[in-house]
Each structure stands twice: as structure tokens, then as C-alpha cells.
C-alpha positions as CSV (number, residue, x, y, z in Angstrom):
1,M,0.0,0.0,0.0
2,N,1.2,3.5,-0.9
3,E,-1.0,5.4,1.5
4,I,0.8,8.1,3.8
5,I,0.7,7.4,7.6
6,S,1.3,10.3,9.8
7,L,2.6,10.5,13.3
8,R,-0.8,11.5,14.4
9,T,-2.2,8.2,12.9
10,V,0.4,6.0,15.0
11,E,-0.5,8.1,18.1
12,E,-4.1,7.4,17.6
13,L,-3.3,3.7,17.1
14,Q,-1.5,3.6,20.6
15,R,-4.4,5.3,22.3
16,A,-6.8,2.7,20.8
17,V,-4.7,-0.2,21.8
18,S,-4.0,1.1,25.3
19,A,-7.8,0.4,26.2
20,F,-6.9,-3.5,25.8
21,P,-4.8,-5.8,28.1
22,Q,-1.1,-5.3,27.5
23,V,1.5,-7.9,27.1
24,E,4.2,-8.7,29.4
25,F,7.4,-8.9,27.2
26,D,10.4,-11.1,28.2
27,T,12.8,-8.4,27.2
28,Q,16.6,-9.4,27.4
29,H,19.3,-6.7,27.8
30,Y,22.9,-6.7,26.7
31,F,25.7,-4.4,27.4
32,A,29.1,-4.3,25.6
33,D,31.9,-1.4,25.3
34,G,29.5,1.7,24.9
35,M,26.7,-0.3,23.3
36,Y,23.2,-1.4,24.6
37,C,21.3,-4.1,22.8
38,R,17.7,-4.7,23.6
39,V,16.1,-8.0,22.2
40,L,12.3,-8.3,22.4
41,P,10.6,-11.6,21.3
42,R,7.0,-11.2,20.5
43,A,4.2,-13.8,19.4
44,A,2.5,-13.6,16.2
45,G,-0.4,-11.0,16.4
46,T,1.3,-8.8,18.8
47,L,1.1,-5.2,18.3
48,I,3.9,-2.9,19.8
49,V,3.7,0.9,19.7
50,G,7.1,2.2,20.5
51,K,8.4,5.3,22.0
52,V,10.1,8.2,20.0
53,H,13.9,7.6,20.1
54,K,16.3,10.5,20.4
55,K,19.4,9.2,18.6
56,E,19.9,7.0,15.5
57,H,20.2,3.3,16.2
58,F,20.0,-0.1,14.5
59,Y,16.8,-2.1,14.4
60,M,17.0,-5.6,13.4
61,V,14.5,-8.6,12.7
62,V,16.4,-11.7,13.6
63,K,13.3,-14.1,13.4
64,G,10.0,-14.0,11.8
65,S,8.4,-11.2,9.8
66,I,6.9,-8.2,11.0
67,L,4.8,-5.1,9.6
68,I,6.2,-1.6,10.6
69,I,3.7,1.4,10.5
70,S,5.8,4.6,10.7
71,E,5.5,8.2,9.8
72,G,5.1,8.2,6.1
73,K,5.3,4.5,5.2
74,R,4.4,0.8,6.0
75,I,7.0,-1.7,5.4
76,E,7.1,-5.5,5.8
77,L,10.4,-7.0,7.0
78,S,11.5,-10.6,7.3
79,A,14.5,-11.9,9.1
80,P,17.3,-11.3,8.6
81,S,16.7,-7.6,8.1
82,I,18.5,-4.4,9.5
83,V,17.2,-0.8,9.5
84,V,18.9,2.4,10.6
85,S,16.3,4.2,12.7
86,Q,16.2,7.8,12.6
87,P,15.7,10.2,15.6
88,G,12.3,11.1,16.1
89,T,10.9,8.0,14.6
90,K,7.5,6.5,16.1
91,R,6.6,3.3,14.9
92,A,4.0,0.5,15.5
93,V,5.2,-3.0,14.8
94,F,2.8,-5.8,14.1
95,A,4.2,-9.4,14.3
96,L,3.1,-11.3,11.2
97,E,4.5,-14.6,12.7
98,D,6.4,-15.3,15.9
99,S,9.4,-12.9,15.8
100,V,12.5,-11.6,17.6
101,C,13.4,-8.1,16.9
102,L,16.5,-6.3,18.5
103,T,17.7,-2.7,18.8
104,V,21.3,-1.7,19.2
105,H,22.2,1.6,20.9
106,R,25.4,3.7,21.5
107,T,25.5,4.5,25.5
108,D,27.9,3.9,28.3
109,K,25.0,3.8,30.8
110,T,24.0,0.3,32.3
111,D,21.0,1.5,34.3
112,L,17.7,1.1,32.5
113,A,16.0,4.1,33.8
114,E,19.2,6.2,32.8
115,I,19.3,4.6,29.5
116,E,15.6,5.3,28.6
117,A,16.0,9.0,29.8
118,E,19.1,9.2,27.5
119,L,17.6,7.5,24.4
120,V,13.8,8.1,24.3
121,E,11.5,10.9,24.5
122,D,9.3,11.0,27.9
123,A,6.2,9.1,27.2
124,P,3.9,9.4,30.2
125,D,1.1,7.7,28.2
126,S,3.1,4.5,27.4
127,A,2.0,1.3,29.1
128,Y,5.8,0.4,29.7
129,G,8.4,2.0,32.0
130,P,12.2,1.5,31.5
131,G,13.3,-2.0,30.6
132,N,10.0,-2.7,28.8
133,I,8.2,-3.4,32.1
134,L,4.6,-3.0,32.1
135,K,3.8,0.0,34.3
136,S,0.9,-1.7,36.2
137,L,3.7,-4.3,37.5
138,E,6.2,-1.8,38.3
139,Y,3.9,-0.8,41.5
140,K,3.5,-4.4,42.6
141,S,7.1,-5.1,42.9
């Protein structure tokens, strides 16, 4: 499809899906010499609306197939795929099949809250806090 998808459309999608139960993700975090890697497996049919990132980074599909809906476009990616994600990008990602995606960011930080503050725009309406922890679970710990 060649339709133009605006940031507003992605934000409206995020508001709509926030009314439904949210998925708890088994996010894995890795650190190496000024790099942070976040690995996020997801089941087929899962929709994730991400936060706006402040810095350029790698986004990789290492297993499965996904549909990305972002400002101006929609793209289908299958493993193995690598995208350079630009600052200011907000996207919705739908897993067409069981998939694993990962991001790689430059940072010397290892505390997930500090990493989030450095790398993504504040998103008080997001259902997820630093480390991809469901906010409703943060308060139960």
C-alpha cells in the first residue's frame, strides 16, 4: 500500500490499543563497550507501539516477519533485516508471525532508567516503563 501514515495516526493507534490488556514482554538486555542491545521476542499477532527515540540506532529483525507502520510508510520486514532508525521516529510494529527484533544503541550507561532517559522521549502515556516493564507491574514489586 502506498498510503501516507502520519505520526498522528500512529499516536491514535497507540491510544486505541491502550484500552486493551497489555502484553508482558520477556525483554533481554545486553551491554558491551559503549553499546546497549535490547532483544524483544513477540508472538504472532502482537502489536507494539514504540516510543520516540532521540538518537539514530539499529533495528533488526532476527526471526520471523513483521509489519512496521511509521510516519510516512508501512514496510514488511522478514529476518534477517537491518534498518537504521532515525531520531524522532515513532513506529507501530505488528508481528505477522512469531518474531524476535532487537535494537542496538550507543550509550555507556547500564541502568535501564538512565538509558531510557538518554535514548527516548518522555512518554507518560506509554504502558511500559524503563526496561519494557509493564507499568502496572512496576507498582506491585
